[in-house]
C-alpha positions in Angstrom: 0.0 0.1 0.0 1.4 3.4 -0.9 -1.2 5.5 1.0 -1.6 5.6 4.8 -4.3 6.5 6.7 -3.3 7.0 10.4 -6.4 7.4 13.0 -5.1 7.9 16.6 -8.4 6.5 18.6 -9.5 5.3 22.0 -13.0 5.9 23.2 -11.2 6.5 27.0 -10.4 10.1 27.6 -7.6 11.2 29.3 -5.3 8.2 27.5 -3.0 10.7 25.6 -4.7 10.5 22.2 -4.5 14.5 21.4 -0.8 14.5 23.0 0.4 11.8 20.9 -1.2 13.3 17.7 0.6 16.9 18.4 4.0 15.2 18.8 3.3 12.8 15.8 2.5 15.8 13.3 5.4 17.6 14.8 7.7 14.8 13.9 6.2 14.8 10.2 6.9 18.4 10.2 10.5 18.1 11.6 10.9 15.6 8.9 9.6 17.3 6.0 7.1 14.3 5.5 3.9 15.7 3.5 0.6 15.0 5.2 -2.8 16.1 6.2 -3.8 16.6 10.0 -7.4 16.5 11.0 -8.8 17.3 14.3 -12.4 15.8 15.3 -12.0 17.7 18.8 -15.3 20.0 18.8 -14.7 20.9 22.4 -11.0 21.0 22.9 -9.4 21.0 19.5 -5.9 20.3 20.8 -4.4 19.5 17.5 -5.7 22.6 15.6 -4.5 24.6 18.7 -0.9 23.4 18.1 -0.8 22.8 14.7 -3.4 25.3 13.1 -3.0 24.6 9.6 -5.1 21.0 10.5 -8.5 20.6 9.5 -11.4 20.1 11.6 -14.1 17.6 11.1 -17.6 17.6 12.5 -17.8 13.6 13.0 -21.6 14.2 13.4 -21.8 14.3 9.6 -21.0 11.6 7.8 -20.3 13.5 4.3 -17.7 15.2 6.3 -16.1 12.0 7.0 -16.2 10.7 3.6 -14.4 14.3 2.7 -11.4 13.2 5.1 -11.1 9.8 3.5 -11.2 11.4 -0.1 -8.2 13.2 0.9 -6.0 10.2 0.1 -6.7 11.6 -3.7 -4.5 14.3 -2.6 -2.1 12.9 -0.2 -0.4 9.8 0.6 -0.3 10.3 4.4 -3.5 11.5 6.8 -3.3 11.8 10.4 -6.6 11.9 12.3 -7.1 12.7 16.2 -10.2 10.8 16.9 -11.7 12.6 20.3 -13.2 10.5 23.3 -16.3 8.8 22.7 -16.0 8.8 18.9 -15.1 5.0 18.6 -18.5 3.7 17.7 -19.1 6.7 15.3 -16.1 5.5 13.4 -16.7 1.7 13.7 -20.2 2.1 12.5 -19.2 4.6 9.7 -16.6 2.1 8.2 -19.2 -0.6 8.1 -21.8 1.7 6.5 -19.4 2.6 3.4 -17.4 -0.6 3.1 -14.3 1.6 4.3 -12.0 -1.3 3.4 -13.1 -1.5 -0.1 -12.9 1.9 -0.6 -9.1 2.1 0.9 -8.2 -1.1 -1.6 -9.2 0.7 -4.3 -7.0 3.6 -3.7 -4.0 1.9 -2.4 -4.5 2.8 1.3 -3.8 1.1 4.8 -5.8 2.0 7.5 -3.6 2.2 11.1 -5.3 2.6 14.4 -2.8 4.1 17.0 -4.2 3.4 20.2 -2.9 4.8 23.6 -2.9 2.8 26.7 -2.3 3.6 29.9 -2.7 1.6 33.4 -6.7 1.9 33.6 -8.8 -1.2 32.5 -11.2 1.0 30.3 -8.4 1.8 27.9 -7.9 -2.0 27.5 -11.3 -2.3 26.9 -11.8 0.3 24.2 -8.6 -1.5 22.2 -10.5 -5.1 22.7 -13.6 -3.3 21.0 -11.8 -2.1 18.2 -10.0 -5.2 17.5 -13.1 -7.4 17.7 -15.0 -5.1 15.1 -12.2 -4.9 12.5 -10.0 -8.0 13.0 -7.5 -8.3 10.6 -8.8 -5.4 8.2 -7.1 -2.8 9.8 -3.4 -2.5 11.2 -2.7 -1.9 15.0 -0.4 0.6 17.0 -0.5 0.3 20.6 1.1 3.5 22.4 1.9 2.8 26.2 1.4 6.5 27.5 3.5 6.7 30.7 2.2 10.0 31.8 0.4 8.4 34.7 2.3 5.3 35.0 4.7 3.1 33.9 3.2 0.1 34.6 0.7 -1.6 32.0 -0.2 -5.1 34.0 -3.5 -4.9 32.8 -2.7 -4.7 29.3 0.3 -6.7 29.1 -1.6 -9.7 31.3 -4.5 -9.4 29.0 -6.2 -11.9 26.0 -6.5 -8.8 24.2 -2.6 -8.1 23.9 -2.3 -11.8 23.3 -4.3 -11.3 20.1 -2.6 -8.2 19.2 0.9 -9.6 19.0 0.3 -13.2 18.1 -2.9 -13.1 15.6 -2.9 -9.6 14.3 0.8 -8.7 14.1 0.2 -5.2 15.9 3.2 -3.4 17.1 3.8 -1.3 20.0 5.9 1.4 21.3 6.0 4.0 24.7 5.6 7.5 24.6 7.5 8.4 27.8 6.5 10.4 30.6 7.0 14.3 30.2 6.8 16.2 33.7 3.4 17.8 34.4 4.7 21.4 34.8 6.6 21.0 31.8 3.0 20.0 29.6 1.5 22.9 31.6 4.1 25.5 30.4 3.6 24.1 26.8 0.2 24.2 27.0 0.0 27.9 28.7 2.5 29.0 26.0 0.6 26.9 22.9 3.8 25.6 22.3 4.9 22.2 20.6 8.1 20.2 22.1 9.8 21.4 19.1 9.3 25.3 19.7 9.4 24.8 23.5 13.6 23.6 23.1 14.4 27.2 21.6 11.8 29.3 23.6 13.2 31.4 26.5 10.0 30.5 28.2 11.9 27.6 29.2 15.2 27.7 31.2 18.2 25.5 30.5 17.3 22.5 32.2 13.9 22.4 31.0 14.6 22.5 27.5 17.2 19.9 27.9 14.3 17.9 29.5 12.3 18.5 26.2 14.8 17.7 24.0 15.8 14.4 25.6 12.1 13.7 25.6 11.5 14.0 22.2 14.7 12.2 21.3 13.1 9.4 23.2 9.6 9.8 21.4 11.1 10.3 17.8 13.2 7.0 18.4 9.9 4.9 19.1 8.0 6.5 15.9 11.4 5.8 13.9 10.9 2.3 15.0 7.3 1.9 13.2 7.9 4.5 10.5 7.5 1.3 8.1 3.8 1.0 9.5 2.8 4.5 9.7 4.4 6.4 6.7 4.1 5.8 3.0 7.1 4.5 1.2 9.7 6.7 0.1 9.6 7.4 -3.6 11.9 5.5 -5.9 14.5 7.2 -7.3 14.6 7.0 -11.2 17.9 6.4 -12.8 18.8 8.7 -15.9 19.4 7.1 -19.1 23.0 8.1 -18.8 23.1 6.2 -15.4 21.7 3.2 -16.9 23.9 3.0 -19.9 27.1 3.4 -17.3 25.7 0.7 -15.2 24.9 -1.6 -17.9 28.4 -1.4 -19.5 30.2 -2.7 -16.2 28.4 -5.8 -16.6 
């Protein structure tokens, strides 16, 4: 598949969906990777606040959801931040339009990026998604360390066994960032990349931001083959081709 539609989704609020989405989009910007970002949160619009170019989607209107998937005609990469309590809306929509048939026609994969924390509710949401979609989608679980570095409920679950052994899912970690740093980023409407060079943070906290971003980006690099379109093939010139043939 040449195109990727990445939906950051988990119906449980407070699991880190928007924080991950904001930083994933920033990663794409820092790496100069073309994409379209979509915000679906009509109350907080966190993604659009930090990335004003992001489009807003009213998920109460099915035709607006149509338009988001239609964007795959214009770009190879879409990232959508799905607001809390929206899981069933999207799952029902996928059934309604037979979304996987449509994605196959345009050469696209649906990747579901699912943050999880120590709470059972966040795990139950993932079970619901995988039970509905099975092998049709690809799955990335983001273990969010913001509230706890222990994930016993998730790691001991039958859902994780199915994800890893049957559905070929991948896992990454989103490391904990100190609460006071996150609060200052929100107060100044700064992404981590902007905060690293902003005088609102002292030297030590800029270093903390830099280190945190390095850790997250390393995790993202480990799954870029799943989340990103393949790089374009470099076409050899006729002169280069003839030169290669002459060496044979």
